[in-house]
C-alpha positions, 0 to 999 in steps of 0.5 A: 112144190116139193123140196126138190123143186124149191131147190132147183129153181133159181131166179136170174139176176135180172128177175131178182132185180126187176121183179122179185126185189120190187115185189118184196118191197111193195109187199113190206111197204103195204104190210106196213100200211096195213099195220097203221090202218088196222092199229094192230101189232106187226105179228098180226100182219106177219100172221095174215102173210103166213096164212096167205102163204099157206093158202098159196101152197095148198091151192096148187097141189098139182104143182107139188109133183111137177118140176117143169119149172126147173 
C-alpha cells in the first residue's frame, strides 16, 4: 500500500481488541518459541519477520495503488 493508504486506514477499537492485539500476542509468543527451538539470537527471528513483511508487501503490488480499503 502507498503511504496515503497506510495513513488513511485505521482499525476500529473492536478490531484492535478482538483481532489485532491477540494476533500480535500470538506472533510474539510464536517468535519466542522459535528462538528457543532454533537456539538462536532474537535478531535472527526478527530478521525472519522482516523478510516475511517484505514478502507480503511485494506479493501484493496491485494493492499499492488501491485505497478501496480506506
